[in-house]
C-alpha positions as CSV (number, residue, x, y, z in Angstrom):
1,X,7.0,-23.1,19.7
2,X,9.3,-22.4,16.6
3,X,10.9,-19.0,18.1
4,X,11.8,-20.3,21.4
5,X,13.6,-23.2,19.7
6,X,15.6,-20.8,17.3
7,X,16.4,-18.5,20.5
8,X,17.7,-21.4,22.2
9,X,19.6,-22.2,19.3
10,X,20.9,-18.9,18.8
11,X,21.8,-18.7,23.0
12,X,23.7,-22.1,22.8
13,X,25.2,-21.3,19.3
14,X,26.7,-18.0,21.2
15,X,27.6,-19.6,24.5
16,X,29.9,-22.1,22.4
17,X,31.1,-19.7,20.3
18,X,32.2,-17.4,23.0
19,X,33.5,-20.4,25.4
20,X,36.0,-22.0,22.7
21,X,37.8,-18.8,22.0
22,X,41.3,-17.5,24.1
23,X,41.1,-14.1,25.6
24,X,42.2,-11.3,23.5
25,X,45.4,-10.0,24.6
26,X,47.5,-6.8,23.7
27,X,51.2,-7.8,22.5
28,X,53.5,-4.9,23.5
29,X,56.6,-6.4,22.7
30,X,58.7,-5.5,19.7
31,X,60.8,-8.7,19.6
32,X,57.3,-10.6,19.7
33,X,56.0,-8.5,16.5
34,X,59.3,-8.8,14.4
35,X,60.3,-12.6,14.9
36,X,58.7,-15.7,14.1
37,X,58.3,-17.6,17.3
38,X,60.8,-20.5,16.3
39,X,63.6,-17.8,15.9
40,X,66.4,-17.4,18.6
41,X,65.9,-14.2,19.0
42,X,61.9,-14.5,20.3
43,X,62.6,-17.8,22.3
44,X,65.7,-16.2,24.0
45,X,63.0,-12.9,24.7
46,X,60.4,-15.5,25.6
47,X,62.6,-17.4,28.3
48,X,63.7,-14.1,29.7
49,X,60.2,-12.6,29.9
50,X,59.3,-16.2,31.8
51,X,61.9,-15.6,34.4
52,X,60.1,-12.4,35.7
53,X,56.8,-13.7,35.9
54,X,54.6,-15.9,38.1
55,X,54.2,-18.9,35.5
56,X,50.8,-19.8,37.5
57,X,49.1,-16.9,36.4
58,X,49.7,-18.1,32.6
59,X,47.1,-19.3,30.2
60,X,48.2,-21.8,27.3
61,X,46.1,-22.1,24.2
62,X,46.9,-24.5,21.5
63,X,47.7,-23.0,18.1
64,X,49.2,-25.8,15.8
65,X,51.2,-29.0,15.3
66,X,54.1,-29.0,13.2
67,X,56.9,-32.0,12.0
68,X,59.8,-30.8,10.4
69,X,62.0,-33.5,9.4
70,X,62.1,-35.5,12.1
71,X,61.3,-32.9,14.7
72,X,57.9,-32.5,15.8
73,X,56.3,-29.5,18.3
74,X,53.1,-27.6,19.2
75,X,52.6,-23.8,19.1
76,X,50.8,-22.8,21.9
77,X,49.6,-18.9,22.5
78,X,50.8,-17.9,25.7
79,X,48.7,-15.0,27.6
80,X,48.7,-13.5,31.1
81,X,51.0,-11.3,33.6
82,X,51.3,-8.7,30.8
83,X,52.9,-11.4,28.7
84,X,51.2,-12.0,24.8
85,X,53.4,-14.3,22.8
86,X,53.4,-17.6,20.9
87,X,55.6,-20.5,22.5
88,X,57.2,-22.9,20.2
89,X,57.2,-26.5,22.5
90,X,59.6,-29.3,21.7
91,X,58.0,-32.6,21.9
92,X,60.5,-35.2,23.2
93,X,57.5,-37.5,24.5
94,X,53.7,-37.4,23.9
95,X,52.9,-38.6,27.5
96,X,49.2,-37.4,27.8
97,X,49.0,-35.8,24.3
98,X,49.0,-39.1,22.2
99,X,45.9,-37.8,20.6
100,X,47.2,-34.5,19.9
101,X,50.1,-36.6,17.8
102,X,47.8,-38.6,15.8
103,X,45.8,-35.8,14.7
104,X,48.3,-33.8,14.6
105,X,46.9,-31.0,16.3
106,X,43.4,-31.1,14.7
107,X,40.4,-31.0,16.7
108,X,42.2,-29.4,19.8
109,X,43.4,-26.1,18.0
110,X,42.0,-23.3,20.3
111,X,41.8,-25.6,23.2
112,X,43.3,-24.2,27.0
113,X,45.6,-26.3,28.3
114,X,46.0,-26.1,32.2
115,X,48.8,-26.1,34.1
116,X,51.1,-26.8,31.0
117,X,54.6,-27.6,32.3
118,X,58.2,-27.4,30.1
119,X,61.5,-27.0,30.9
120,X,63.5,-24.5,29.3
121,X,66.9,-25.5,28.1
122,X,69.4,-22.6,27.1
123,X,73.0,-22.8,25.8
124,X,75.2,-20.2,24.3
125,X,73.6,-20.9,20.9
126,X,70.0,-21.7,21.2
127,X,67.0,-21.6,23.5
128,X,64.3,-24.6,23.5
129,X,61.3,-24.9,25.5
130,X,60.7,-28.7,26.0
131,X,57.1,-30.2,27.1
132,X,57.1,-32.1,30.3
133,X,53.2,-32.2,31.4
134,X,50.0,-30.6,32.0
135,X,47.0,-31.1,33.8
136,X,44.1,-31.0,31.8
137,X,42.0,-29.6,28.5
138,X,39.4,-27.2,28.7
139,X,37.9,-27.5,24.9
């Protein structure tokens, strides 16, 4: 009986640890390797890459919350269709993400966000990714 309980615990622990981790991806883009996700060079390249792939095939995993001055943002690992990058998402509103804001991302780091939607706003000086909505969180 004792061995059965230990075995069950080990199996459930393994399933939990595997299910809460995002798939590994291999970045081959030197811009993503050499620049920070909030740099203009990085964001310009990410916008260019997003324009060439089917965004429905992408997955998004919360990395962290950040507040700089009065500007709040979330960082997501973004993967799929050969893309392996980090998305710096500006938060102009927090619809459906109020809890994440309150806890500053704690408890949701590593969670997958399905069908994350955002607008890409570009001008000659900057590129911004601005949060719109998402369908659900897979924790």
